[in-house]
VMD Tcl script that builds the backbone (N, CA, C; Angstrom):
set m [mol new atoms 354]
animate dup $m
set s [atomselect $m all]
$s set {name element resname resid chain x y z} {
  {N N MET 1 A 11.621 -2.261 5.731}
  {CA C MET 1 A 10.211 -1.817 6.549}
  {C C MET 1 A 9.156 -3.306 6.073}
  {N N PRO 2 A 8.111 -2.887 6.930}
  {CA C PRO 2 A 7.315 -4.285 6.555}
  {C C PRO 2 A 6.637 -4.068 5.576}
  {N N ARG 3 A 5.871 -5.275 4.890}
  {CA C ARG 3 A 5.144 -5.148 3.895}
  {C C ARG 3 A 3.793 -5.596 4.301}
  {N N TYR 4 A 2.653 -5.166 3.534}
  {CA C TYR 4 A 1.100 -5.499 4.047}
  {C C TYR 4 A 0.565 -5.888 2.461}
  {N N LEU 5 A -0.448 -6.721 2.812}
  {CA C LEU 5 A -1.731 -7.380 1.647}
  {C C LEU 5 A -2.649 -6.669 2.018}
  {N N SER 6 A -3.332 -5.872 0.689}
  {CA C SER 6 A -4.768 -5.193 1.121}
  {C C SER 6 A -5.244 -6.233 -0.145}
  {N N LEU 7 A -6.389 -7.183 0.755}
  {CA C LEU 7 A -7.141 -7.860 -0.144}
  {C C LEU 7 A -8.444 -7.083 -0.597}
  {N N VAL 8 A -8.464 -6.851 -1.762}
  {CA C VAL 8 A -10.064 -6.268 -2.029}
  {C C VAL 8 A -11.253 -6.928 -2.648}
  {N N ARG 9 A -12.115 -6.649 -1.580}
  {CA C ARG 9 A -13.063 -7.775 -1.642}
  {C C ARG 9 A -14.350 -7.197 -2.256}
  {N N ILE 10 A -15.172 -7.274 -2.782}
  {CA C ILE 10 A -16.209 -7.121 -3.652}
  {C C ILE 10 A -17.410 -7.898 -3.783}
  {N N ASP 11 A -18.533 -7.396 -3.859}
  {CA C ASP 11 A -20.086 -8.023 -3.760}
  {C C ASP 11 A -20.294 -8.689 -5.298}
  {N N GLU 12 A -19.904 -9.423 -6.321}
  {CA C GLU 12 A -19.861 -9.738 -7.218}
  {C C GLU 12 A -21.395 -9.214 -7.995}
  {N N ASN 13 A -22.265 -9.824 -6.977}
  {CA C ASN 13 A -23.664 -9.790 -7.247}
  {C C ASN 13 A -24.257 -7.949 -7.237}
  {N N ASN 14 A -23.565 -7.083 -7.000}
  {CA C ASN 14 A -23.897 -5.879 -7.055}
  {C C ASN 14 A -22.788 -5.088 -7.470}
  {N N ALA 15 A -21.666 -5.664 -8.187}
  {CA C ALA 15 A -20.772 -5.108 -9.285}
  {C C ALA 15 A -21.451 -4.780 -10.585}
  {N N PRO 16 A -20.740 -3.379 -10.752}
  {CA C PRO 16 A -21.217 -3.116 -12.488}
  {C C PRO 16 A -20.960 -4.310 -13.372}
  {N N ALA 17 A -22.179 -4.567 -13.966}
  {CA C ALA 17 A -22.111 -5.553 -15.070}
  {C C ALA 17 A -21.073 -5.203 -15.942}
  {N N ALA 18 A -20.734 -3.856 -16.474}
  {CA C ALA 18 A -20.093 -3.149 -17.335}
  {C C ALA 18 A -18.244 -3.154 -16.894}
  {N N GLY 19 A -18.275 -3.401 -15.298}
  {CA C GLY 19 A -17.016 -3.076 -14.730}
  {C C GLY 19 A -16.703 -1.735 -14.259}
  {N N PRO 20 A -15.594 -1.558 -14.194}
  {CA C PRO 20 A -14.800 -0.067 -13.789}
  {C C PRO 20 A -15.067 0.801 -14.803}
  {N N SER 21 A -15.445 2.162 -14.371}
  {CA C SER 21 A -15.715 3.178 -15.490}
  {C C SER 21 A -14.379 3.397 -16.043}
  {N N PRO 22 A -14.315 4.122 -17.171}
  {CA C PRO 22 A -12.931 4.742 -18.043}
  {C C PRO 22 A -12.202 5.651 -16.811}
  {N N GLU 23 A -13.256 6.139 -16.034}
  {CA C GLU 23 A -13.041 7.388 -15.231}
  {C C GLU 23 A -12.088 6.917 -13.782}
  {N N LEU 24 A -12.688 5.554 -13.376}
  {CA C LEU 24 A -12.446 5.462 -12.439}
  {C C LEU 24 A -10.997 4.542 -12.916}
  {N N MET 25 A -10.903 3.762 -13.864}
  {CA C MET 25 A -9.761 3.254 -14.327}
  {C C MET 25 A -8.432 4.079 -14.314}
  {N N GLN 26 A -8.790 5.607 -14.702}
  {CA C GLN 26 A -8.059 6.492 -15.072}
  {C C GLN 26 A -7.163 7.203 -13.691}
  {N N ARG 27 A -8.419 7.297 -12.717}
  {CA C ARG 27 A -8.281 7.507 -11.579}
  {C C ARG 27 A -7.224 6.590 -10.405}
  {N N MET 28 A -7.522 5.352 -11.136}
  {CA C MET 28 A -6.892 4.040 -10.631}
  {C C MET 28 A -5.340 4.050 -10.793}
  {N N GLY 29 A -5.372 4.360 -12.301}
  {CA C GLY 29 A -4.058 4.429 -12.716}
  {C C GLY 29 A -2.991 5.465 -11.910}
  {N N GLU 30 A -3.371 6.631 -11.952}
  {CA C GLU 30 A -3.038 7.819 -11.277}
  {C C GLU 30 A -2.722 7.647 -10.045}
  {N N LEU 31 A -3.299 6.762 -9.152}
  {CA C LEU 31 A -3.065 6.288 -7.820}
  {C C LEU 31 A -1.779 5.563 -7.756}
  {N N ILE 32 A -2.045 4.300 -8.700}
  {CA C ILE 32 A -1.114 3.612 -8.745}
  {C C ILE 32 A 0.416 4.215 -9.469}
  {N N GLU 33 A 0.108 5.060 -9.848}
  {CA C GLU 33 A 1.544 5.532 -10.476}
  {C C GLU 33 A 2.305 6.497 -9.289}
  {N N GLU 34 A 1.388 7.082 -8.521}
  {CA C GLU 34 A 1.436 7.634 -7.259}
  {C C GLU 34 A 2.521 6.670 -6.083}
  {N N MET 35 A 1.703 5.696 -6.163}
  {CA C MET 35 A 1.942 4.828 -4.928}
  {C C MET 35 A 3.507 4.249 -5.621}
  {N N THR 36 A 3.405 3.632 -6.941}
  {CA C THR 36 A 4.817 3.366 -7.345}
  {C C THR 36 A 6.006 4.210 -7.127}
  {N N LYS 37 A 5.827 5.638 -7.317}
  {CA C LYS 37 A 6.999 6.278 -7.355}
  {C C LYS 37 A 7.176 6.848 -5.826}
  {N N ALA 38 A 6.230 6.581 -5.027}
  {CA C ALA 38 A 6.602 6.813 -3.680}
  {C C ALA 38 A 7.038 5.819 -2.744}
  {N N GLY 39 A 7.106 4.574 -3.916}
  {CA C GLY 39 A 7.949 3.470 -2.990}
  {C C GLY 39 A 6.896 2.481 -2.250}
  {N N VAL 40 A 5.749 2.795 -2.338}
  {CA C VAL 40 A 5.069 1.980 -1.458}
  {C C VAL 40 A 4.388 0.854 -2.159}
  {N N LEU 41 A 4.040 0.792 -3.392}
  {CA C LEU 41 A 3.428 -0.329 -3.903}
  {C C LEU 41 A 4.397 -1.296 -4.592}
  {N N LEU 42 A 4.475 -2.326 -4.187}
  {CA C LEU 42 A 5.230 -3.540 -5.050}
  {C C LEU 42 A 4.414 -4.389 -6.374}
  {N N ASP 43 A 3.242 -4.432 -6.079}
  {CA C ASP 43 A 2.373 -5.299 -6.972}
  {C C ASP 43 A 0.955 -5.206 -6.644}
  {N N THR 44 A 0.200 -5.132 -7.736}
  {CA C THR 44 A -1.295 -4.964 -7.525}
  {C C THR 44 A -1.910 -5.732 -9.080}
  {N N ALA 45 A -2.860 -6.067 -8.721}
  {CA C ALA 45 A -3.749 -7.081 -9.911}
  {C C ALA 45 A -5.198 -6.903 -9.297}
  {N N GLY 46 A -6.104 -6.944 -10.518}
  {CA C GLY 46 A -7.510 -7.282 -10.275}
  {C C GLY 46 A -7.580 -9.039 -10.693}
  {N N LEU 47 A -8.347 -9.449 -10.084}
  {CA C LEU 47 A -8.810 -10.929 -10.205}
  {C C LEU 47 A -9.626 -11.038 -11.192}
  {N N ALA 48 A -9.783 -12.295 -12.363}
  {CA C ALA 48 A -11.093 -12.651 -12.841}
  {C C ALA 48 A -12.337 -13.192 -12.013}
  {N N PRO 49 A -13.255 -12.937 -12.615}
  {CA C PRO 49 A -14.523 -13.213 -11.392}
  {C C PRO 49 A -14.596 -14.754 -11.227}
  {N N SER 50 A -15.212 -14.834 -10.060}
  {CA C SER 50 A -15.287 -16.241 -9.262}
  {C C SER 50 A -15.851 -17.140 -9.972}
  {N N ALA 51 A -16.522 -16.842 -11.454}
  {CA C ALA 51 A -17.011 -18.040 -12.293}
  {C C ALA 51 A -16.110 -18.615 -12.983}
  {N N GLN 52 A -14.945 -18.102 -13.136}
  {CA C GLN 52 A -13.421 -18.317 -13.548}
  {C C GLN 52 A -12.893 -19.167 -12.836}
  {N N GLY 53 A -12.682 -19.061 -11.554}
  {CA C GLY 53 A -11.954 -19.731 -10.575}
  {C C GLY 53 A -12.356 -21.206 -9.606}
  {N N THR 54 A -11.254 -21.614 -9.449}
  {CA C THR 54 A -11.628 -22.894 -8.620}
  {C C THR 54 A -11.279 -22.868 -7.365}
  {N N ARG 55 A -11.890 -23.360 -6.375}
  {CA C ARG 55 A -11.751 -23.835 -4.857}
  {C C ARG 55 A -11.016 -25.032 -4.680}
  {N N VAL 56 A -10.170 -25.178 -4.256}
  {CA C VAL 56 A -9.451 -26.613 -3.437}
  {C C VAL 56 A -9.600 -26.466 -2.040}
  {N N HIS 57 A -10.187 -27.132 -1.602}
  {CA C HIS 57 A -10.694 -27.269 0.361}
  {C C HIS 57 A -10.189 -28.830 0.795}
  {N N TYR 58 A -9.333 -28.834 1.875}
  {CA C TYR 58 A -8.987 -29.513 2.576}
  {C C TYR 58 A -9.414 -29.568 4.016}
  {N N GLU 59 A -9.914 -30.753 4.344}
  {CA C GLU 59 A -10.503 -30.937 5.526}
  {C C GLU 59 A -10.622 -32.635 5.890}
  {N N GLY 60 A -10.223 -32.815 6.998}
  {CA C GLY 60 A -10.623 -34.340 7.498}
  {C C GLY 60 A -9.610 -35.235 6.973}
  {N N GLY 61 A -8.297 -34.712 6.355}
  {CA C GLY 61 A -7.596 -35.313 5.324}
  {C C GLY 61 A -7.992 -35.658 4.145}
  {N N GLN 62 A -9.134 -34.923 3.525}
  {CA C GLN 62 A -9.741 -35.140 1.986}
  {C C GLN 62 A -9.619 -34.236 1.501}
  {N N LEU 63 A -9.585 -33.975 0.201}
  {CA C LEU 63 A -9.536 -33.076 -0.755}
  {C C LEU 63 A -10.676 -32.825 -1.650}
  {N N SER 64 A -11.112 -31.626 -1.851}
  {CA C SER 64 A -12.610 -31.538 -2.847}
  {C C SER 64 A -12.168 -30.225 -3.673}
  {N N VAL 65 A -12.647 -30.309 -4.807}
  {CA C VAL 65 A -12.524 -29.598 -5.881}
  {C C VAL 65 A -13.514 -28.948 -6.422}
  {N N THR 66 A -13.898 -27.675 -6.371}
  {CA C THR 66 A -15.174 -26.926 -6.885}
  {C C THR 66 A -14.837 -25.846 -7.828}
  {N N ASP 67 A -15.346 -26.000 -8.780}
  {CA C ASP 67 A -15.324 -24.751 -9.639}
  {C C ASP 67 A -16.537 -23.795 -9.442}
  {N N GLY 68 A -16.263 -22.180 -10.100}
  {CA C GLY 68 A -17.020 -21.403 -9.588}
  {C C GLY 68 A -17.922 -21.280 -10.507}
  {N N PRO 69 A -19.036 -20.679 -10.689}
  {CA C PRO 69 A -19.183 -19.127 -9.560}
  {C C PRO 69 A -19.351 -19.927 -8.251}
  {N N PHE 70 A -19.244 -19.201 -6.946}
  {CA C PHE 70 A -19.533 -20.199 -5.575}
  {C C PHE 70 A -20.628 -18.972 -5.049}
  {N N THR 71 A -21.982 -19.579 -5.317}
  {CA C THR 71 A -23.178 -19.234 -5.030}
  {C C THR 71 A -23.365 -18.531 -3.783}
  {N N GLU 72 A -22.565 -19.317 -2.667}
  {CA C GLU 72 A -23.004 -19.179 -1.093}
  {C C GLU 72 A -22.065 -18.258 -0.724}
  {N N THR 73 A -21.250 -17.748 -1.601}
  {CA C THR 73 A -20.415 -16.504 -1.179}
  {C C THR 73 A -20.620 -14.946 -1.690}
  {N N LYS 74 A -20.940 -14.245 -0.750}
  {CA C LYS 74 A -21.451 -12.980 -1.052}
  {C C LYS 74 A -20.175 -12.182 -1.731}
  {N N GLU 75 A -19.304 -11.987 -0.612}
  {CA C GLU 75 A -18.060 -10.996 -0.961}
  {C C GLU 75 A -17.149 -12.325 -1.924}
  {N N VAL 76 A -16.164 -11.345 -2.689}
  {CA C VAL 76 A -14.989 -12.609 -3.318}
  {C C VAL 76 A -13.879 -11.463 -3.287}
  {N N VAL 77 A -12.527 -12.159 -3.232}
  {CA C VAL 77 A -11.574 -11.193 -3.784}
  {C C VAL 77 A -11.660 -10.960 -5.134}
  {N N GLY 78 A -11.613 -9.537 -5.216}
  {CA C GLY 78 A -11.406 -9.266 -6.656}
  {C C GLY 78 A -10.199 -8.492 -6.850}
  {N N GLY 79 A -8.940 -8.426 -6.399}
  {CA C GLY 79 A -8.069 -8.124 -6.750}
  {C C GLY 79 A -6.886 -7.724 -5.242}
  {N N TYR 80 A -6.088 -7.425 -5.309}
  {CA C TYR 80 A -4.958 -6.891 -4.210}
  {C C TYR 80 A -4.114 -5.900 -4.327}
  {N N ALA 81 A -3.244 -5.730 -3.559}
  {CA C ALA 81 A -2.500 -4.679 -3.539}
  {C C ALA 81 A -0.995 -5.169 -2.495}
  {N N LEU 82 A -0.066 -5.555 -2.813}
  {CA C LEU 82 A 0.901 -5.456 -2.593}
  {C C LEU 82 A 1.463 -4.269 -1.917}
  {N N MET 83 A 1.929 -4.176 -0.684}
  {CA C MET 83 A 2.559 -2.236 -0.286}
  {C C MET 83 A 3.731 -2.920 0.729}
  {N N GLN 84 A 4.627 -1.405 0.797}
  {CA C GLN 84 A 5.630 -1.815 1.518}
  {C C GLN 84 A 5.427 -0.361 2.348}
  {N N ALA 85 A 5.340 -0.350 3.597}
  {CA C ALA 85 A 4.742 0.838 4.384}
  {C C ALA 85 A 5.691 0.982 5.800}
  {N N LYS 86 A 5.992 2.224 6.049}
  {CA C LYS 86 A 6.687 2.078 7.413}
  {C C LYS 86 A 5.543 1.683 8.776}
  {N N ASP 87 A 4.476 1.434 8.518}
  {CA C ASP 87 A 3.886 0.991 9.517}
  {C C ASP 87 A 1.948 0.623 9.081}
  {N N MET 88 A 1.283 0.078 9.626}
  {CA C MET 88 A -0.059 -0.368 9.319}
  {C C MET 88 A -0.614 1.199 9.242}
  {N N PRO 89 A -0.657 1.996 9.833}
  {CA C PRO 89 A -1.240 3.172 9.706}
  {C C PRO 89 A -1.463 3.999 8.426}
  {N N GLU 90 A 0.049 3.925 7.878}
  {CA C GLU 90 A 0.386 4.435 6.713}
  {C C GLU 90 A -0.220 3.334 5.341}
  {N N ALA 91 A -0.106 2.187 5.802}
  {CA C ALA 91 A -0.922 1.252 4.781}
  {C C ALA 91 A -2.490 1.408 4.829}
  {N N ILE 92 A -2.619 1.665 5.764}
  {CA C ILE 92 A -4.218 1.987 5.987}
  {C C ILE 92 A -4.974 3.184 5.183}
  {N N GLU 93 A -3.932 4.133 5.015}
  {CA C GLU 93 A -4.131 5.427 4.592}
  {C C GLU 93 A -3.975 5.179 3.394}
  {N N TRP 94 A -3.286 4.592 2.725}
  {CA C TRP 94 A -2.891 4.198 1.142}
  {C C TRP 94 A -4.255 3.715 0.842}
  {N N THR 95 A -4.737 2.470 1.608}
  {CA C THR 95 A -6.009 1.767 1.250}
  {C C THR 95 A -7.220 2.662 1.156}
  {N N LYS 96 A -7.041 3.775 2.017}
  {CA C LYS 96 A -8.512 4.598 2.005}
  {C C LYS 96 A -8.336 5.309 1.065}
  {N N ARG 97 A -7.472 5.974 0.036}
  {CA C ARG 97 A -7.027 6.604 -0.598}
  {C C ARG 97 A -8.098 5.640 -2.102}
  {N N PHE 98 A -7.460 4.678 -2.015}
  {CA C PHE 98 A -7.864 3.460 -2.884}
  {C C PHE 98 A -9.409 3.193 -3.223}
  {N N LEU 99 A -9.588 3.340 -1.964}
  {CA C LEU 99 A -11.294 3.035 -1.843}
  {C C LEU 99 A -12.307 4.284 -2.135}
  {N N ARG 100 A -11.675 5.785 -1.860}
  {CA C ARG 100 A -12.099 6.930 -2.393}
  {C C ARG 100 A -12.325 7.280 -3.568}
  {N N ILE 101 A -11.517 6.595 -4.479}
  {CA C ILE 101 A -11.182 6.936 -5.931}
  {C C ILE 101 A -12.771 6.194 -6.436}
  {N N HIS 102 A -13.427 5.012 -5.898}
  {CA C HIS 102 A -14.456 4.384 -6.343}
  {C C HIS 102 A -15.836 5.728 -6.393}
  {N N GLU 103 A -16.636 4.995 -7.302}
  {CA C GLU 103 A -17.954 5.606 -7.476}
  {C C GLU 103 A -18.983 5.571 -6.274}
  {N N GLU 104 A -19.831 6.237 -6.192}
  {CA C GLU 104 A -20.589 5.378 -4.584}
  {C C GLU 104 A -21.397 4.467 -5.128}
  {N N HIS 105 A -21.666 3.880 -6.253}
  {CA C HIS 105 A -22.354 2.383 -6.598}
  {C C HIS 105 A -21.539 1.511 -5.971}
  {N N TRP 106 A -20.361 1.571 -5.711}
  {CA C TRP 106 A -19.525 0.222 -5.887}
  {C C TRP 106 A -19.629 -0.336 -4.282}
  {N N THR 107 A -19.410 -1.134 -3.738}
  {CA C THR 107 A -19.240 -1.795 -2.680}
  {C C THR 107 A -17.945 -2.440 -2.572}
  {N N VAL 108 A -16.978 -1.709 -1.698}
  {CA C VAL 108 A -15.640 -2.546 -1.905}
  {C C VAL 108 A -15.207 -2.296 0.072}
  {N N THR 109 A -14.749 -3.479 0.053}
  {CA C THR 109 A -14.143 -3.527 1.364}
  {C C THR 109 A -12.709 -4.191 0.848}
  {N N CYS 110 A -11.577 -3.612 1.782}
  {CA C CYS 110 A -10.196 -3.647 1.870}
  {C C CYS 110 A -9.927 -4.412 3.145}
  {N N GLU 111 A -9.363 -5.775 3.182}
  {CA C GLU 111 A -8.794 -6.604 4.469}
  {C C GLU 111 A -7.162 -5.993 4.246}
  {N N VAL 112 A -6.719 -5.169 5.077}
  {CA C VAL 112 A -5.076 -5.077 5.175}
  {C C VAL 112 A -4.459 -5.771 6.085}
  {N N ARG 113 A -3.467 -6.510 5.816}
  {CA C ARG 113 A -2.861 -7.335 6.872}
  {C C ARG 113 A -1.413 -7.210 6.718}
  {N N GLU 114 A -0.445 -7.197 7.808}
  {CA C GLU 114 A 0.998 -7.124 7.494}
  {C C GLU 114 A 1.556 -8.641 7.241}
  {N N ILE 115 A 2.201 -8.551 6.485}
  {CA C ILE 115 A 3.110 -10.077 6.129}
  {C C ILE 115 A 3.921 -10.299 7.200}
  {N N ALA 116 A 3.687 -11.871 7.479}
  {CA C ALA 116 A 4.749 -12.388 8.745}
  {C C ALA 116 A 5.683 -12.744 7.621}
  {N N GLU 117 A 6.968 -11.788 8.442}
  {CA C GLU 117 A 8.331 -12.247 7.767}
  {C C GLU 117 A 9.103 -13.472 8.710}
  {N N GLY 118 A 9.423 -14.489 7.753}
  {CA C GLY 118 A 10.328 -15.218 8.290}
  {C C GLY 118 A 11.424 -14.861 9.412}
}
mol reanalyze $m
mol bondsrecalc $m
mol representation Tube
mol addrep $m
């Protein structure tokens, strides 16, 4: 079965300062458990804020290193889910379920891409 990576993009400027609510974390835990039992979820995690990150850029044969936060970026990758699904529509359905558990004040975008197998 093909594998898919769902990149969870958030707007750090509009995300709740306190982070996810306890209710959201409970719903997320329930969905993660369901996806794991269904054999779909292979791995998932949230990421530290971009202020704690570093970008390494390569252009024209030169490397540059920039410490976060990255003020020019509106959306950042806030987490990921590695899934194994029968096809892209199934991966998208699981991703929709993940997005629907969020409260309305969240702005979250997931980019779902199939992993290119060797």
